[in-house]
N, C-alpha and C positions, 0 to 999 in steps of 0.2 A: 541137466539141460535137455530140453525136449528134442525128440527126433521123429521125423515123419516116416523114416524108413521106406521111402519110395524107391523101390528097386525096379530094374527092367527084367521082366521074365520073358524069355523068348517063347513066342507062340508061332503057330502057323501063319498068323496074320503078320507078325513081326518079320518073318522070313521073306515076305513079299518085298522085292527090291524096290517097289514103287513107294513104300512107306518110308518117310524120313522123319527126322526129329527137329522140333522147334529149337534153334540154337540159343534162344534166350531162356526159356523155361524148361526145356527138356522134354516137353510133351510130344507124343507121336502124332505126325500129321500126314494125311493122304494128299499128295500134290494135286490129284485130279479134282478134289473137292475143296481144297484150301482156298479161302477167300482173300488171304493176305500173302503176297508173294513179292520178292525183290530179287533183282539180278545184281550181283556184286562181285567184282574182281574175277569175272569170267565164270562165275558159279550161280546157281539158282538156290534161293533159300525160301522156305515156306514157314508160316507162322500160324499159331492157333488163334491169335486175336490181333486186333489192330494195335493194342497196347504193346505187345511184344515187337511188332513190326516197327513201331515208333522208337522203342528203345534201341533196336538194332540200327535204325537209320541214324541216330545221333552219334553212336560210337560202335561201328561194325567190327572194328578190330578186337574189341573186348569179347565178342561172341562167336567169332569164327573158330577159334581154338581155345582150349583150356589146358592147363598143366595138371596131369594126374598128381594129386596131393601125396600119393605114396611114393612113386618112383620118379616123378618129375617130367615124364615124357609128354610131348604134345599130343593132344587128342582132338580130332575133328569133331566138333559138337553135333553137327547135322547127321553124322553117320556113326556116332558112338553107340556101341553095343552094351556098355556097362555104365550105369549111372546110379547115384545114390543121393537122396535128399536128406540133409541134416540141419536142424536148427533154422529151417526156412531158406537154406541155400542148396543149390544143386551142384553136385560134383561129378566129374566125368573120369572114367578110368580106361586104361589101355587093355586091361584083361580082367577076367573074373577073379584072378588071384589078388590083384590090387584092391578090387572092390570089397572082397571078403575081409582083407586086412583092415580096411578103413571101417567097415561096418562093426567090427569087433571093438575097436578103440579109436574112434574118430578124433578125440582130443589129442592123441599121440601125434597126429599129423597136422593138427591145426593150432599148435601152440602160438600164442601172440609173439611177434618179433619186435615189439616196440622197445623192449628192454634188452640190453646186451646180455648174451649168455656168458656164464662164467668161463674164464679161460681154462683150457685143459690143465690138469695137474702137471707141474714141472715147467710151465711156461715162464720164460724170463721176461722181466719188465724193466724198462729203462726210462730215464727222464728225457722229455723232448728238448730241454734246454741244456742238459748236462749228460751226454751220451755215455760218459765214463761210469755213471751210476747204473749198475745192473744188479738185480736181485731176483730171486725166485718168488713169484707171487706178487700181488698188488701192494701198494703202499704209497708213501709220499717221498719226494726227493729230500735227502738231508741237507742239500746245499740251498736250493731255492724254494722248497716246500710244495712244488707242483706235484699233482698226482702222476704216478708212473703209468706208462702205457705199455701194452704187450709188444714184444719185439717180433720181427719177422713179418710175414705176409698176413694181412688181416683176413679173418674168415669172412666168407661171402655173407653169412647170416649173423655176423657179430652184432648188428644193430648199432645204434648211435653210442657215442661215448657216455658211459654212465655218469661221469662227472659232469658232463654238459647237461644231461637230463636233470640231475640234482641241483645244479647251480641255477638252471632256468626256473625250476620250481621255487627255489629260495628267492630268486629275483622278483618274480611276480607277487609272491605273498608279501615280500618286503615293500615292493612299490605300492601295493594296495593299502598297506598300513601307513606308509610314509606320507601319502597325499593328505589325509586329514590331519596328520601331525604337522605338516608344513602350514596348512590353513590356520591352525590354532596358534602356532608360534610366530609365523610371519604375517598374519592377518593385519595387525596394526599398521604395518608398512605399506600395505596395498589396499587400504580402504575397508578391510574386513574386521577391524578391531571390535566392532559391535558383538561379534560371536563370542569373543573372549570375555567381554563385559557381561554378556547375558549369562554365561556359565559361572563366572566368578574366578578370581585369580587362583585361589587354592585348589578348587576342583579341577581347573584347567591343568595345573601342574600334575595332578594325579592322573588325568586322562593322558597327558603326554608320556608319563611314566608307563602307563598300561600299553599304550600304542608303540612306544619306542623299544620296550624291553624285548618283545619277540623278534623285532627286526634286528636288533643288535646282537642278542644272545642266541637266537635260533638261525636267522638268515646269515648272520656273520660268524656263526660258530666255526666253520672251517678255517677262517682267517686267524682266529685266536689259537686254535690247535697248532696251526703251522707257525704262528709267532712264537709260541712256547717251545716248539721243537727246534726252531732256529737258535734259540738261546741255549737249549740243552746240547745241541750239536755244535755250538760255537761257530755258527755260520749265519750271521745276520743278513737278512734279505728284506724284500719288499713287505713280506708279511709281518716282520718284526715292527716296522714302522706303522703299519695299519693297525696292528693289535695294540701298540702303545698309544697311538693317537685316539682311536675310537674307545679303547678301554678307559683312558684317562678322562675323556669327555663324559662317558657313561657313569663311571663311579662318582665323579664329582657331582653329576646331576642327581643321581639317586640320593646321595648324602644331603644335597641341597633341598630335596623334597622332604626327606624323612626328618632330618635334624638341622634345619637352617641356622639355628642359633649358634652353632659351634664355629661359624665362619667369621673371620675378622672383617673389619671395615673395608679393607682393600678389595674384598670380593663383592661389596654391596654398591648398588646404584644410588642415585640421589634420593629415591623413595625408600631405601633400606632393603630392597629386594636382592636376593642372590640369584643371579642368572643361571638358567639350565640349558643344556646343549643336547637334548635328546634328538632334536631335528637334525643337528649337525652330524651326530653319530649315525643316525638312521640313513640320511642322504649319502654319507660316505660309504656305508655298507652297500646301499643299492647301486651307487655308481661303480663301486669296485666290482660288484657282482655283474653289472652290465658289461664292464670291461672284460671280465673273465669269460662271460658267455660269448662275447664277440671274438675273443681270442681262441676259445675252444672251437667255436664254429669255424673260424678261419683255418685252424689246424685240420678240422674235418674236411674243409674244402681243398686244402693242399693235399690231403690224403685221397681226395677223389680221383686224382690221376691213377693211383693204384687200383682203386675200385673200378674205374673206367677201363683199365687194362684187363682186369679180371673179367669184366662184363663182355669183353671182346670175344672170349672163348665161346664156342658152340656148347650147348648143353647136352646135345645127343649126337649120335653118329649112326649112319646107315651101313651096317656091316653086311658083307655078302657072304652067306653061308655056303656050304657044299650043295651043289645042285643049282646054284644061282639064286636061291631064295634070299631076299633082302629083309633085314630086320632092323628096326630102329632101337638102339640101346643107349643107356646113359653114357656120357662121355667117359666117366671113370671106369667103365667096364671094358673100354678098348685096350687091347694088348698089342705089343710089338708083333708085326707080321700079319695082323688083320688086314683084309682087303676091304676098302671102304668106298662107297659110292658118294660123290660130291655132285649134287644136282645143280642146275643153273640157279644162281642167286643164293645158294647155301654158303655157309661159312665152312672153310676147311677145318675139320675137327682137330686134327693133330698134325705134327710134323711128319712128312712122309715123302714118297717119291711116286711120280705118275707112272702107272703101269699100262694104262689104256686111256685114249680120249685126247681131246685137244681143246684148250680154252684159254681165256685170259684171266689173270688173277689180279685183283686190286689189293696191293700190298701196302697201301698208304697208311694203314692203321699202325704198322710197326716200323716202316721205313721212312715215312714222311713224304715219299715220292708219289705224286698223283697219277702218274701214267701206268695203266695196267701192264702186266708182264705176261708175254705169251708163254704157255706151258704145254709141252708135248711129252711123249713117253721118255722116261729117263730123267726129267727135270725134277728138282726138289721143290716142295711146296711147304708153306709154313702155316701152322695152326692159327686160326682166328682171322686169316685173310679171307677175302670174299671172292667166290667164283663168279665168272661172267656168264655168258650165254651158252657155253659148251658144258658137256657132262664129262666128268673125270672119274676114273677108278684109280685110287691111290693105295699104296702099301704103307701102313703105319711103321715109322722108324723110331720116333721118339714120342713117349706119352707121359702124362702126368707131370711131375716136377722136372722131367728132362726136356720138355718142349721149350722152344725159344721164348714163347710168351711167359712161361713160368720163370725162366731165368731172368727175363727182363723185369718182371715184377719183383723178384727177390733183390735184384740189383738196385732198383728204385727205392724200395723199402729200406735197404741198408744205407743208401746215400742219404736219405732224408734224416737218418739218425746220426749222421757223421758230423764232424765239427770242423769248422773252417778256422785257420790260424788267426784271422782277424777277431774271432770271438774272444781270444785271450785279452785283447784290449778292453772289450766290454766287461769281461770278468774282473779284470784288474781295477777298472774304474768303479764297478759296483762293489767290490770287496772293501775298497777304502771309503767309498761314498757313504755307506749306511752308518758306520760309526761317526763319520764326520757330521752327518745330518743330526744324529742324536745329540751330539755335542752342541751344534748350533741351536737345536730346540731348547736345550737347558739354558744356554747363554741368553737366548731370546726371552725366555721366561724371567730370568734374573734381571735383565735389562728393563723390561716393562715393569716388573715389580718394584724396581728401584726408582726409575725415572719416569714411568708412565703416568698419565692422568688417571683420576678416579673413574671407575674402580680398577686400580692398577693391576691387582692380582688376576682379575678376570681377563683383562687385556692380555696379560702374560700367558694365561692358560690357552686363550684362543690363538695367540700367535704361535705358541709351541705346537699345538695340535695341527695348525695349518702347515707349519714347516714339515712336520712328520708326514703328513698326507701328500702334500704337493711334490715331495722329493722321492716318492716311491719309484724305484728304478725298474719297474715292470717293463716299461717301454725299452729300456736299455737291454734287458734280458731277451726281449722278442726280436730286436733289430736284425741279428744275424740269422738265427734259426728259421724265422718266418721266410726270409728271402731264399735260403738254401732249400727248404722244403718245397716252395713254390717253383723254384727253378729246376729242380731235379724232375718234378712231375711234367713241367713244360718241355724239358729236353726229351723225356721218354716219348712224348707225343710226336716229336719231330725226328725220331730215330737216333737221338743222341743219348747214350746211356752213360750216366756219371757214376763212377765208382765211389767217390767220397767228396766232401765239400772242399777238402784241401786241394784237389785237382782243379776244381772249378775256380778257386781263388788264384792258384798259380798260373793257369792258362791266360788269365787277363794280363799278366806281366811278361809273358813270353815274347821274345823278339826274333828268335830263330826257329825255323821249323825244318827238321830233317825228315826226309821221306825216303822209303825204300822204293825201288822201281817196280819190281814184280808184285802184282796184286794190289799195289797202292796207286801208282800212276797209270799202270796198265791193267788189262783185264785179269791177269794172273792165270790165264789159260792159254799158254803158248801153243803154237802149232808147228809141226815139222814142215819146213819149206824147201830144204835141199839136202841131198846126200851126194858128196863129191868123193869118189874113190881115187886112190892112187893107181898107177898102172899095175896090172896084175891082180887087181881086186875088183869086185863087182859091187854095184849099189846094194843089191840084195844081201850080199855077204856082210858089208859094212853095217847096214841097218839091222841085220839079224844079230850081230854081235853087240851092237849098242843097245838094242831093245832087250836082249837077254840079260845084260849087265844091269839095266835100269828097271827090270821087271818088278823088283821088290821095293823100289824107292817110292815115296809119296811126294817127292819134289815136283813142282809143276813142269819143269823142263824134262824130267824123266818121264812123266805121264805123257807129254807131247810126243816123245820118241816112241814110246810103246804104242800109243794110239796110231801114230803114223805107220808103224810096222803092221799093226792089225788091219788098217785100211787097205794095205797092199797085200794082205793075206800071206804075210811072211811068218814062218814058224819060229816061235820063241822057245829056247831050250833052258834047261836048268843051269844056274851059275853056282860054281863052287868057290870056296874060300873068298867070299865077297868081303870087301873092305871099302869103307867110305873114307876118303882123305879130305879132311875138313878144308873148305875153301878152294880145292883143287879138282876133285872129281871122284871116281870110283875105280876099284880094281877087282879082278876076279879071274876065275878059270872057266872058260867056255869051250866045250868039246876038247878038253885036255890041253888047251893053249892059254897062256897068260894073256889076258886082255885088260886094257885100261881105257877109260873114257874121261876126258877132262879138258881143262883150259890151258892157256899158255904156261901158267905156273906149273902145271903137271909136267909139261914137256921139259921145262927147265929143271925140275926136280929129277926127271929121269935122264937128263943130259941129252935130249934129242933136239934136232933142228931140221927144218924143211922150208927153205926160203920161198919156193913157189906156192906152197900150201899156205904159208903165213900171209903172203900177198893176197891170195884169194880170200882168206879169212878176214883180212882187214877191209877189203872192199865190202863184204857182207856186214861187218860191224859198223861201217860207215852208214849203212841203211837201217841201223838199229837192230840188227839180228844178233843173236847169241850163237857163237860158234864153238863146237867141241870136237876135239881130235880123238880119233879111234886108233889105238895102239895095239898091235899084236906083237908080243914079245918085246923086242927093242926097235920095232919098225913102225913108222906112222903109216897106217893103211888108208887113211882118208879122214874126212870130217863130215859132221852132220850140222845143219844149221836150223835154228828154231827162232821164230819171231813171236813176240808178245805185243799185241796191238794196244795202243794207248786208249784208255777209256774216253768215251765221247765227252764226259763231264769234266775231264781233267783240265783242259786249257782255261775254261771259264772259271773253274774253282781256283786255279793258281792265280789268275788275274785278280780275283776277289781277295785272296789272301795277301797279295802284294799290296793291294789298296788298303788293307788293314795294318800295313806297316811291318809285315813279316818278311824276313830274309829266308829264301827257300834253298836248302842244301839237299842234293840227292846223294845218298850213300848206297852203293850197290855192289854186289859181288861180281857184276859184269865187268868186262874190260873197259878201259878208258874210251876206246873208239866208240863202242856201242852206247856208253853212257853219255858221251858228248853229242852223239847224233840225237838222242832223245832230249837232252837238255836244251839243245839249240832250237829244236822245234817247239818246246814248251816255254822258253824264256826263264829257265831255272838259273838262279844267281851263281851257284857253285856246285861242283860235282866232286865226289870222292869215290873213285872206282877201284875195282880189284880189292875190296875190303873183305876181310874175314869177319865172322860174327863178333869176335872180341874186339875187332878194330872199330866197329860202329860204337860200342860203349866207350872206347878210348877217345874217339872223335868228339863224342858228346862231352866227355870229361874235360878235354882240352878247351872246348868252347865255353864250358862253365867256368874254368879257371881264368879265362880271358874276360869274365864278367858278363857273359851272355846268359839269358834265360832260355833254355832249350826245350822244345817239344819234339817228340819223335813219333812218326806214324809208320806202322808196319803191320804185317799179318802173318809172318812165318814163325816157326819154332826158333829159328836163328835170330829173330828180332827181339826175343824175350829179354836178354841181358840189356840191350840198348833201351828198351822200353822202361825197364826198371831203373836204369841209370839216369834217364832224362828227368827234367823237372816235371814234365807232364808226358805221360805215355798215352798214345792214341792207337787203339787196335781196330782193325777192320773186322766187322762182325762176321765176315765170310772167311776169316782166317783161323789159325790154330788156337785151341783152347788155352794153351800156355801163354800165348801172346795176349789174349784177352785178359787172362788173370793178372798179367804183369802191368796192364795199362790202367790209367786213371779214367780214360774215356773209351767207350766202344761205340763204333758207328754201325748201326744195324745194316744199313744199305751197303757199306763198304766202299764208298767213294769220297773224294776230297770235298765235295759239297757238304758233307757231314762235318768236316773240320771248320768250314766257314760258319756253319750253324753253331758249332760248339764255341767258337771264338766270340761270335756275337752274343751268345747267351752268357758266357763268363764275364764279358765286359758289362753287359746289362745288369748282371747280378751284383757285381762289385760296386757299380754305380748306385744300385738300389740300396745296398747295405750301408754305404757311406751316407746316403740320404737319410736312412733310418736312424743311424747313430747321431746325425745332426738333429733330427726331430727330438730324439730322446734327450740328448744333452742340452739342447737349447731350452726346452721346457724346464728342466731341472735347474740349469744355471741361472735362468731368468726368474724362475718361480720362488726359489728358496729365499733369496734376500727380500723379495717383495713380501712373502709370507711372514718373514721375521720382522717386518715393519720398517724397513729402511726408507720407504717413501713417506712414512707418516709425518715426520717433522717438516717435510717440504710441501706435500700435497694433501696431507690428511688421509692418505689411502692405507687401509689395513684390510686385507682380504680375509673373508671368513673361511673356516674349514670346508664349508659347502662348496665355495668356489674353488678352493684348493683341490678338492676331490674331482670336480668337473675338469680342471685343468689337467690333473693326472690322467684321468680317463681319456681326455682328448689326445694326450700324448700317445697313449697305446693305440687309439683308433687311427691316428696318423700313420703310425708304423705298420699296422695291419693293412690298412687300405693301400699304402704305397707298395708293400710286399706283394699284394695280390695283383698288382699291375703287371707283374712278370708273367702271369698266366696268358696275357694277350701280346707279349712281345713278338715282333715279327722276325722269324728266323729264316 
């Protein structure tokens, strides 16, 4: 390949700051003498000619910046110091090093991306229709015959599905050859019989053979391979029927052209000719290829949700080096602890915490919430969200596969491969349907051969082939997976992450929702609101003991007490012999004295009683506060009170959930007074207070035994057993990892509006799947008897294999189109 090797050599003239570069062609231009000049986006651009200026005017965004082909960094074209012209195109580089690497081996960095790159060695592949099929390396599914797809997160440069590229090529070649084939064979029925007469009957048959053979044997070859494999694997599927139908029509036609005399009279028309069906076989192949191309394209579009999520990530980050120097580096080079500059309008590169600056962050890309969130020092930020007008300096906390975006992508990819229980119905029907269709095709041929009009055997063959083709259960196999793949992608866009298809199906049947209070109904960030000491003790002493005990705990109530002590500049000391008493509180030794902090259950456990303190505690509980007693030795020294505010979105979300027919139960470790106060304000149907972690799972089990379908929403480590026990577990994305791992749904935003969205999505998905199953079964149920000829004695109607193939393709198109409607469902 030719190379112009146009390099930029720095000269004294180049060092002149007034000299700039034409952003279109890369030529150096003096602004003072340039005749062509444009002002765009607050900057001035100068051009060497009016042609370059015109190109820039049409699409300025293409010429402002370029990606360095070596490292991928953005380079300002007008100020680029390093360029290289290769094969008629100009490339811009961030450094001399990248330019030199490119000049040595440009093909290395300019490989075409139209075809998919081979998957890395060891990559596991699975079937999109049968996720239980997993193998190392590519191949075809032994159950349905479809090409296997690589598991996990798709590579950003993977390119299109190679099967789609192959089938699209086969389709176009087949279509081009089938058009003249149809003209020859069907011409007499549409006023074009003169063409056949001009050529002659015998030569026409040979032309049909020449045109039809590559369509059937080359374009349709994958179907024959999969049909044979289905017989070898003893798993009859749609490709079994296609291979049998098309193969029978083609072999019969070839023999009819080569040795027509061997056929009995039952195959001959009134003129003694044996009919051929090259056009039927070719049209069937082309229509099936069209259906496959549409199906593969639809699967690509359902996977676009994952690629869209991947595209959300920034490609580079501005790292702040020692001395304050800022450097733009590829995102993959960012490490935990790096300090990064996030300029106004930039994407946040990785998950981190704000160490300096103030701004608003648009988090709608991952949470679905449109309102920007204010961020100041100490606030967490998430990679791929968009900074507003302020400048931030953040410290990287999670990079690479550990970022929230990467985890979301992994979860979506996994969910799209999962299997809904309703798929078992489709599998059962398909498993029994194919053998039944083959039997019907045989009986149809026998019936026509015995009782049909002349040429009876030809009618029998046409009928049998039509039955085999129209009954292909491809739409039945698509009905559930297409909906699931589309729904999981749509959920991710709305901040609802679906762990698997089973959770999606089950949630549509749920009638009872159990919610935890802290972190689910409330903010989950309680604040210390009161310290009430007993006579002989001071507030500072009580708070000091309580904070010292809770210093090592990650419980939100403990954090509130510690934060309250720190705000009041109270010294916190080391606790010895620390012990957590599940569902009651904590114990330890502080300053040599045994100290305990806990609820009324802990008082009862220790045999303590203090009427006047209990009265004060109850008054605060009636206000929705959580009260804990501080015990020194065997004496109640006072109490501390913590309040957790209800989220602003909670009342509206609960109202929407009630409107969807859900009964809301609040299960909390708080006492009954506090729980009732919150429940009364929010209109919750039922409360279960003073429950231990194992109690939540037991409550769910009792409800399930009573016939209820139960969903559980929670965010803490203590919620994990209940989330696992529930028919559907819903974890708040702001909660503990173990809770998220135990749940079927994860809400990125972490509020109940996400549950409303999840419920709407699950109901829409199940409705969509049932519609798909109807479309698939309706076409088959109606088409098979018609193809067999049941209407012929009454109406004289017998559909040809061509129309059978069209009906079969229409069935698949209906299912695909209906499934893709989920991409626009309003959540």
